[in-house]
C-alpha positions in Angstrom: -0.7 -4.3 25.5 0.5 -5.8 22.3 0.2 -3.2 19.3 -1.4 -4.7 16.6 1.2 -6.0 13.6 0.3 -5.1 10.2 2.4 -6.5 7.3 2.2 -4.3 4.3 3.9 -5.1 1.4 3.2 -4.9 -2.5 4.1 -8.3 -4.2 4.1 -9.8 -7.4 1.2 -11.1 -9.0 3.3 -14.7 -8.3 3.8 -13.8 -5.0 7.7 -13.0 -4.8 8.4 -9.1 -2.4 11.4 -9.6 -4.4 13.6 -10.2 -7.0 16.7 -13.3 -6.2 19.4 -10.1 -5.2 16.6 -8.6 -3.3 16.0 -6.1 -5.8 12.4 -4.4 -6.6 13.4 -2.7 -9.9 9.7 -4.1 -11.1 8.0 -1.3 -8.3 9.5 1.7 -10.4 6.4 2.0 -13.1 3.9 1.7 -10.0 6.3 4.8 -7.9 6.3 6.3 -11.4 2.6 6.2 -11.9 2.2 9.0 -9.2 -0.9 6.9 -7.5 0.1 6.1 -4.0 -1.9 2.8 -3.8 -3.0 3.9 0.1 0.6 4.5 1.2 0.2 7.5 2.8 -3.4 6.9 4.6 -1.4 3.4 5.8 1.9 5.1 7.0 -0.1 7.8 9.0 -2.2 4.9 10.7 1.1 3.4 12.0 3.3 4.1 14.9 6.2 1.9 14.7 8.3 -0.3 12.7 9.7 -3.7 12.7 11.9 -4.7 10.7 14.8 -7.0 9.4 18.5 -6.6 9.1 18.3 -7.0 5.4 15.5 -4.8 4.6 17.1 -2.5 7.1 19.9 -1.9 5.0 18.3 -2.3 1.9 16.6 0.7 2.9 20.0 2.7 4.3 21.1 2.3 1.3 18.3 3.7 -0.8 19.8 6.9 0.9 18.5 9.4 3.8 16.5 7.4 6.5 12.2 7.8 5.2 10.7 6.8 8.5 11.7 9.8 11.0 9.8 10.6 13.9 8.6 6.7 14.2 10.4 3.8 16.6 11.8 1.6 14.5 12.8 -1.6 16.4 15.7 -3.9 13.8 16.1 -7.0 14.4 19.6 -8.7 13.9 22.2 -10.5 14.9 25.5 -8.9 13.9 25.9 -5.3 15.3 24.5 -1.9 13.0 25.0 1.5 13.6 21.1 3.1 14.1 20.1 5.4 10.9 18.8 7.5 13.5 17.7 8.1 17.7 14.4 6.3 16.6 16.6 2.8 15.6 17.1 0.2 18.0 18.7 -2.9 16.9 18.7 -5.5 18.9 18.9 -9.7 18.8 15.7 -10.3 20.6 13.0 -12.0 19.3 9.8 -10.5 17.5 7.9 -10.5 20.3 10.3 -8.4 22.2 10.9 -6.8 19.9 7.1 -6.1 19.3 6.8 -5.5 23.6 9.3 -2.9 23.8 7.4 -0.6 20.4 4.2 -1.5 22.7 6.0 0.1 25.6 7.1 3.2 23.9 3.9 3.9 23.2 3.1 2.9 19.6 -0.3 0.7 19.3 -0.2 -0.1 15.3 3.2 -1.0 13.8 4.2 -2.2 10.4 6.2 -5.2 9.7 8.2 -3.7 6.8 9.5 -6.0 3.8 11.6 -9.6 5.0 9.1 -12.7 3.4 11.2 -14.1 6.8 10.2 -12.0 9.6 6.9 -12.3 8.3 6.4 -16.1 8.4 7.7 -15.8 12.1 5.9 -13.2 13.3 2.8 -15.7 11.7 4.2 -18.0 13.4 4.1 -17.5 16.3 0.5 -15.4 15.5 2.2 -11.7 16.3 1.3 -11.1 12.8 -2.9 -9.1 12.8 -3.1 -7.5 9.4 -2.4 -8.5 5.7 -2.3 -5.6 3.7 -0.8 -7.3 -0.1 -0.8 -4.9 -3.0 -1.0 -7.4 -5.5 1.4 -6.0 -8.5 0.5 -7.3 -12.2 3.9 -8.5 -12.6 5.2 -12.1 -13.2 9.3 -12.1 -11.3 9.4 -16.3 -11.9 11.7 -16.1 -9.1 12.3 -14.4 -6.0 12.0 -13.4 -2.0 8.7 -14.9 -1.4 5.7 -13.0 0.4 6.0 -15.7 3.2 9.1 -18.1 3.9 8.5 -21.4 4.8 5.8 -24.1 4.9 3.0 -22.3 6.9 -0.5 -22.8 6.7 -3.3 -20.8 7.8 -6.6 -19.2 7.1 -7.2 -15.3 6.6 -10.2 -13.4 6.7 -10.8 -10.8 3.8 -11.3 -7.7 5.8 -11.0 -5.2 2.1 -10.2 -4.9 -1.8 -9.4 -2.0 -3.8 -8.3 -1.8 -7.4 -6.4 1.1 -9.1 -5.8 2.1 -12.6 -2.3 0.8 -12.3 -4.1 -2.9 -12.2 -3.1 -3.3 -8.5 -5.0 -5.0 -6.8 -4.6 -4.6 -2.6 -6.2 -7.1 -0.2 -6.5 -6.2 3.0 -7.1 -9.2 5.5 -7.2 -9.9 9.2 -5.3 -12.9 10.7 -7.8 -14.7 13.6 -6.1 -16.4 16.3 -5.2 -19.8 15.5 -8.4 -21.3 17.1 -10.6 -20.2 14.6 -7.9 -21.5 12.0 -9.3 -25.6 13.0 -10.2 -27.7 9.8 -14.4 -26.8 9.8 -14.0 -23.7 11.6 
C-alpha cells in the first residue's frame, strides 16, 4: 500500500520556498520566535522522508543529520554519501522511492523541500496532502513552491493562524478524476 505523501513546507507570501541561491535565511526570525508552528506534532506523525539531491545537500551542510531514526529516500543521479544508515540514495522514480518507504513500513512520508520534486510528485498523482506555512514575507524571486506549470484543485482541510503572522493551510489533494472542470 502506498504511504501518504505530505509536502510540508514554509513559503513566502509570493510563493517561494527559498531564495534563488537556495538560502532560507528569511525564516530565521520565525525560528527565533519560539513558536514551532505545528512542526513537532507534524514530525511526530510521520515515519519516513522523501527528498531530492539539492535539499539533501542543503540539509547536510547544516551539520548533524536532523532526521535520525526515520528512513529517508534521496533521489539523485549522482553518487552521494548517506548521512546515516537511515538514508538511502538512489536513482529511481519518486513512485519507486515511495514504494520502498512503504515496504519499510512507512505510512506517512514527508516530502522535504524542493519545488521540482513536489511538482513531479503532484503530476504523478503521488502527493496526498499539502501543508503550507504561508510566511508574511515577500522574496520577489526564488525557488517556487511548485516548479513548472501545474493546475490542480485542492480541498482545504484545516487552517491555523499564529501570532508570528504565519498562516498554515492544510490541503488534501483529491484524485485527478475529481479535478475535472465542473466538479
